[in-house]
FITORPA-268694 format. One record per residue: x, y, z of N, C-alpha, C in turn; residue in three letters. Coordinates in Angstrom, 2 decimals. Each point is the difference from the previous one (the first is absolute). Layout:
! residues N
       nx       ny       nz      cax      cay      caz       cx       cy       cz  rest
        X        Y        Z        X        Y        Z        X        Y        Z   ALA
...
! end
This chain:
! residues 140
       nx       ny       nz      cax      cay      caz       cx       cy       cz  rest
   129.96    20.36   111.84     0.39     0.76     1.16    -0.42    -0.74     1.29   MET
    -1.19    -0.57     0.05    -0.48    -0.72     1.16     0.84    -1.24     0.25   GLY
     0.47    -0.69    -1.06     0.81    -1.20     0.15     1.37     0.36     0.55   VAL
     0.59     1.09    -0.45     1.28     0.44     0.50    -0.06     0.28     1.49   THR
    -1.05     0.66     0.42    -0.17     0.26     1.43    -0.15    -1.29     0.78   ARG
    -0.71    -0.95    -0.54    -0.21    -1.28     0.66     1.33    -0.73     0.19   MET
     0.88     0.03    -1.01     1.29    -0.67     0.10     0.93     0.72     0.96   LYS
    -0.03     1.32     0.00     0.92     0.76     0.84    -0.42    -0.04     1.47   SER
    -1.29    -0.11     0.28    -0.46    -0.06     1.38     0.55    -1.23     0.73   LEU
    -0.12    -1.21    -0.57     0.59    -1.17     0.69     1.52     0.13     0.14   PRO
     0.65     0.57    -0.99     1.44     0.19     0.07     0.35     0.96     1.15   LEU
    -0.73     1.11     0.08     0.26     0.96     1.09    -0.29    -0.64     1.35   LYS
    -1.10    -0.73     0.09    -0.34    -0.65     1.26     1.06    -1.03     0.38   LEU
     0.51    -0.70    -0.98     1.06    -1.00     0.24     1.27     0.68     0.53   GLY
     0.37     1.11    -0.57     1.19     0.75     0.43    -0.22     0.52     1.42   ILE
    -1.18     0.54     0.28    -0.30     0.49     1.34     0.06    -1.16     0.99   VAL
    -0.61    -1.13    -0.35     0.01    -1.17     0.89     1.42    -0.48     0.26   PHE
     0.82    -0.05    -1.02     1.43    -0.42     0.14     0.73     0.95     0.93   LEU
    -0.21     1.30    -0.19     0.65     1.01     0.86    -0.41    -0.14     1.44   GLY
    -1.31    -0.17     0.23    -0.48    -0.16     1.36     0.53    -1.30     0.61   LEU
     0.10    -1.04    -0.77     0.55    -1.27     0.50     1.45     0.17     0.44   SER
     0.75     0.70    -0.79     1.42     0.22     0.35     0.10     0.84     1.26   ILE
    -0.78     1.07     0.07     0.01     0.86     1.19    -0.50    -0.75     1.21   LEU
    -1.05    -0.78    -0.16    -0.57    -0.74     1.11     0.91    -1.07     0.53   GLY
     0.82    -0.57    -0.85     0.92    -1.05     0.47     1.31     0.60     0.48   SER
     0.14     1.30    -0.03     1.24     0.64     0.44     0.37    -0.33     1.41   GLY
    -0.97    -0.24     0.84     0.29    -0.34     1.38     0.80    -1.29     0.07   HIS
    -0.35    -0.97    -0.83     0.68    -1.30     0.03     1.49     0.10    -0.40   ALA
     0.31     0.82    -0.98     1.38     0.09    -0.43     0.61     1.36     0.32   TRP
    -0.67     0.78     0.83     0.44     1.34     0.32     1.22     0.03     0.91   GLY
    -0.11     0.66     1.11     1.11     0.21     0.93     0.60    -1.32     0.44   ALA
     1.30    -0.07    -0.08     0.74    -1.21     0.40     0.58     0.23     1.39   ASP
    -0.82    -0.23     1.02     0.43     0.18     1.37     0.97    -1.09     0.38   TRP
     1.09     0.36     0.64     1.03    -0.97     0.43    -0.01    -0.07     1.51   LYS
    -0.09    -1.19     0.52     0.06    -0.20     1.43     1.36     0.48     0.53   PHE
    -0.03     0.70     1.15     1.25     0.45     0.60     0.24    -0.57     1.37   PHE
    -1.01     0.07     0.88     0.21    -0.42     1.37    -1.35    -0.20     0.68   SER
     0.03    -0.64     1.17    -1.23    -0.09     0.79     0.33    -0.04     1.50   SER
    -0.96     0.43     0.76     0.08    -0.06     1.46    -1.31    -0.59     0.48   THR
    -0.19    -0.05     1.29    -1.29    -0.48     0.49    -1.08     1.07    -0.15   ASP
     0.37     1.20    -0.40    -0.96     1.10    -0.17    -0.37     0.30    -1.45   SER
     0.90    -0.26    -0.91    -0.25     0.29    -1.42     0.94    -0.76    -0.91   TYR
    -0.39    -0.01    -1.30     0.83    -0.52    -1.06     0.33     1.18    -0.92   GLU
     1.27     0.11    -0.37     0.45     1.14    -0.81     0.36    -0.47    -1.42   VAL
    -0.53     0.73    -0.98     0.32    -0.21    -1.40     0.36     1.35    -0.61   SER
     0.67    -0.03    -1.13     0.34     1.26    -0.70    -0.23    -0.14    -1.48   TYR
    -0.12     1.14    -0.65    -0.24     0.03    -1.45     0.77     1.18    -0.61   TYR
     0.77    -0.29    -1.02     0.73     1.02    -0.77    -0.31    -0.22    -1.46   VAL
    -0.46     1.01    -0.69    -0.22    -0.11    -1.46     1.03     0.82    -0.72   SER
     0.09    -0.18    -1.32     0.94     0.80    -0.81    -0.26     1.47     0.18   GLN
    -1.27     0.40     0.11    -0.33     1.42     0.10     0.44     0.59     1.35   SER
     0.37    -0.84     0.98     0.44     0.46     1.28     1.53     0.27     0.03   HIS
     0.67    -0.23    -1.08     1.44     0.27    -0.07     0.16     1.46    -0.44   LEU
     0.22     0.90     0.97     0.06     1.42    -0.29     1.27     0.35    -0.77   LEU
     1.08    -0.44     0.50     1.30     0.23    -0.58     0.69    -1.36     0.02   TYR
     1.21    -0.08    -0.44     0.71    -1.26     0.06     0.26    -0.47     1.42   LYS
    -0.05     0.91     0.94     0.37    -0.38     1.35    -1.14     0.17     1.02   THR
    -1.11     0.61    -0.38    -1.10     0.24     0.93    -1.21    -0.83    -0.42   THR
    -0.56    -0.67     0.98    -1.12    -0.91    -0.23    -1.15     0.36     0.92   ILE
    -1.20     0.02    -0.53    -1.19     0.12     0.82    -0.71    -1.33     0.00   ARG
    -0.50    -0.41     1.14    -0.66    -1.29     0.11    -1.15     0.07     0.99   LEU
    -0.88    -0.97    -0.15    -1.11    -0.18     0.93     0.37    -1.10     0.98   TRP
    -0.28     0.21     1.26     0.17    -1.02     1.04    -1.40    -0.27     0.59   VAL
    -0.37    -1.25     0.02    -1.33    -0.38     0.48     0.13    -0.85     1.25   LYS
    -0.72     0.37     1.05    -0.09    -0.76     1.22    -1.39    -0.60     0.13   LEU
    -0.11    -1.33     0.01    -1.27    -0.64     0.20    -0.03    -0.49     1.45   GLU
    -0.94     0.53     0.78    -0.01    -0.23     1.42    -0.65    -1.33     0.41   TYR
     0.59    -0.62     1.01    -0.58    -1.18     0.63    -1.01     0.48     1.04   THR
    -0.71    -0.92     0.62    -0.92     0.37     1.06     0.75     0.67     1.15   GLU
     1.18    -0.48     0.30     0.84     0.60     1.07     0.37     1.43    -0.40   LYS
     0.42     0.19    -1.25     0.38     1.31    -0.48    -1.14     0.99     0.06   GLY
    -1.20    -0.46    -0.39    -1.19     0.86     0.08    -0.28     0.38     1.45   LYS
     0.04    -1.00     0.88    -0.25     0.28     1.43     1.00     0.99     0.56   ALA
     1.27    -0.14    -0.37     1.04     0.94     0.47    -0.28     1.42    -0.50   ASP
    -0.40     0.09    -1.26    -0.30     1.32    -0.58    -1.19     0.64     0.71   TYR
    -1.04    -0.76     0.24    -1.17     0.52     0.69     0.37     0.46     1.40   ILE
     0.81    -0.79     0.69     0.43     0.35     1.36     0.78     1.32     0.01   LYS
     0.87     0.17    -1.01     0.86     1.18    -0.04    -0.72     1.22    -0.56   GLN
    -0.85    -0.17    -1.03    -0.55     1.15    -0.71    -1.52     0.15     0.08   PHE
    -0.70    -0.94     0.61    -1.43     0.15     0.19    -0.87    -0.81    -0.92   GLY
    -1.29     0.06     0.27    -1.00    -0.83    -0.66    -0.23     0.36    -1.48   LYS
     0.56     1.12    -0.44    -0.12     0.35    -1.43     0.66    -1.07    -0.88   ASP
     0.84    -0.82     0.60     0.75    -1.02    -0.76    -0.59    -1.39     0.17   TYR
    -1.24    -0.12     0.50    -0.57    -1.33     0.24    -0.16    -0.82    -1.28   LYS
    -0.10     0.66    -1.15    -0.12    -0.71    -1.29     1.30     0.00    -0.80   ASN
     1.12     0.28     0.66     1.29     0.06    -0.69     0.32    -1.33    -0.67   LEU
     0.44     0.08    -1.26     0.37    -1.19    -0.73     1.46     0.10    -0.45   SER
     0.37     1.13    -0.63     1.36     0.17    -0.50     0.37     1.47    -0.06   TYR
     1.31     0.24    -0.14     0.53     1.35    -0.19     0.84     0.04    -1.25   SER
    -0.03     1.10    -0.71     0.88     0.22    -1.13     0.88     1.21     0.31   LEU
     1.29    -0.20    -0.20     0.98     1.07     0.21     0.71     0.24    -1.31   GLN
     0.24     1.25    -0.32     0.72     0.35    -1.22     1.37     0.53     0.42   TYR
     1.05    -0.69    -0.43     1.37     0.30     0.40     0.82     0.52    -1.17   TRP
     1.05     0.73     0.33     1.02     0.41    -0.97     1.35    -0.37     0.58   GLU
     0.78    -0.71    -0.81     1.34    -0.45     0.45     1.05     0.51    -0.98   ILE
     1.02     0.66     0.53     1.16     0.38    -0.77     1.08    -1.06     0.25   ASP
     0.22    -0.84    -1.00     0.85    -1.18     0.22     1.45     0.32     0.33   CYS
     0.69     0.91    -0.72     1.40     0.25     0.35     0.22     0.49     1.43   PRO
    -0.89     0.86     0.47     0.17     0.55     1.37    -0.68    -0.89     1.03   SER
    -0.83    -0.94    -0.44    -0.78    -0.86     0.88    -0.99     0.80     0.84   ARG
    -0.35     1.16    -0.47    -0.99     0.83     0.71    -1.38    -0.40    -0.50   ARG
    -0.93     0.06     0.91    -1.38    -0.31    -0.36    -0.94     0.94     0.75   GLN
    -1.19     0.14    -0.55    -1.03     0.77     0.69    -1.37    -0.57    -0.38   ARG
    -0.90     0.07     0.93    -1.36    -0.44    -0.24    -0.80     1.23    -0.43   VAL
    -0.60    -0.06    -1.18    -0.73     1.15    -0.55    -1.44     0.05     0.48   LEU
    -0.62    -1.16     0.20    -1.38    -0.05     0.50    -0.33    -1.34     0.62   SER
    -0.98     0.03     0.89    -0.49    -1.23     0.62    -1.52     0.08     0.05   ILE
    -0.69    -1.01    -0.55    -1.45    -0.07     0.05    -0.41    -1.34     0.59   ASN
    -1.03     0.01     0.83    -0.56    -1.22     0.60    -1.35    -0.27    -0.64   HIS
    -0.29    -1.29    -0.30    -1.19    -0.38    -0.71    -0.75    -1.12     0.71   TYR
    -1.30    -0.06    -0.23    -0.78    -1.16     0.45    -0.02    -1.04    -1.11   ASN
    -0.64    -1.11     0.21    -0.01    -1.10    -0.97    -0.65     0.39    -1.33   ALA
    -0.88     0.97     0.02    -0.67     0.45    -1.24     0.84     0.98    -0.78   GLU
     1.13     0.43     0.56     0.86     0.95    -0.68    -0.31     1.46     0.32   GLY
    -0.85     0.23     0.98    -0.30     1.38     0.42     1.11     0.49     0.94   ASP
     0.39     1.27    -0.19     1.04     0.58     0.84    -0.57     0.24     1.39   VAL
     0.73    -0.52     1.00    -0.34     0.24     1.40     0.66     1.26     0.54   LEU
     1.27     0.20    -0.40     0.75     1.13     0.51     1.24     0.20    -0.85   ASN
     0.47     1.23    -0.06     1.26     0.34    -0.65     0.89     0.61     1.07   THR
     1.19    -0.55     0.11     0.94     0.48     1.05     1.05     0.89    -0.65   GLU
     0.58     0.85     0.83     1.19     0.72    -0.46     1.07    -1.03    -0.43   PRO
     0.76     0.34    -1.01     0.98    -0.93    -0.50     1.21    -0.08     0.92   ALA
     0.16    -1.11     0.69     1.18    -0.25     0.81     0.24    -1.51    -0.03   LYS
     1.23    -0.38     0.12     0.34    -1.40    -0.08    -0.41    -0.72     1.29   ASN
    -0.92    -0.95    -0.10    -0.48    -0.70     1.19     0.85    -1.21     0.42   PRO
     1.03    -0.30    -0.79     0.79    -1.20     0.23     1.31     0.28     0.74   PHE
     0.57    -1.05     0.57     1.31     0.09     0.63     1.07     0.29    -1.04   SER
     1.13     0.47     0.44     1.12     0.32    -0.93     0.46    -1.28    -0.71   LYS
     0.09    -1.09     0.71     0.48    -1.25    -0.64    -0.98    -0.50    -1.06   SER
    -1.29     0.12     0.28    -1.02    -0.39    -0.99     0.11     0.89    -1.23   PHE
     0.09     1.30     0.21     0.10     0.95    -1.09     1.24    -0.26    -0.85   THR
     1.13    -0.23     0.65     1.26    -0.22    -0.77    -0.10    -1.32    -0.77   MET
    -0.65    -0.99     0.55    -0.19    -1.26    -0.71    -0.85     0.19    -1.25   SER
    -1.04     0.82     0.11    -0.84     0.30    -1.17     0.79     0.77    -1.03   LEU
     0.76     1.00     0.43     0.82     0.78    -0.93     1.00    -0.91    -0.71   VAL
     0.65    -0.89     0.72     0.97    -0.94    -0.61    -0.70    -0.90    -1.04   GLU
    -1.20    -0.45     0.31    -0.73    -0.84    -0.94    -0.36     0.78    -1.28   THR
    -0.48     1.21     0.16    -0.41     0.82    -1.15     1.18     0.43    -0.85   ILE
     1.11     0.33     0.63     1.13     0.60    -0.70     1.04    -1.01    -0.52   CYS
    -0.28    -1.28     0.11     1.01    -0.97    -0.46     0.15    -0.04    -1.51   LYS
! end
């Protein structure tokens, strides 16, 4: 009985270690962010996974804005010192491809450590041409 336990313990530990290794490396092969656009204020990327395909025609996606020093300064000027540690924003969008309608479901701002700085009401912060370009890219 003691020998059986000894053999099963290393096996169990090996399985746990393998599982943790796979989960720990998930960041490296996880979300496949695709570059979309950049300005002097931020760089925009998006991410769509299979689980974000609600129906054959509706897609939910994440849009990430990584701010430049100019973008951070503009944000601080417009919204105050609460944004002095701003690093990036994540927006959750829903796009209905046949109608080309889109809506922003949420917007969160983060510092470099990943802490939430603020959550805004969901509204599209981009110009109509930028939004339509993103919709065309997603719905192709």
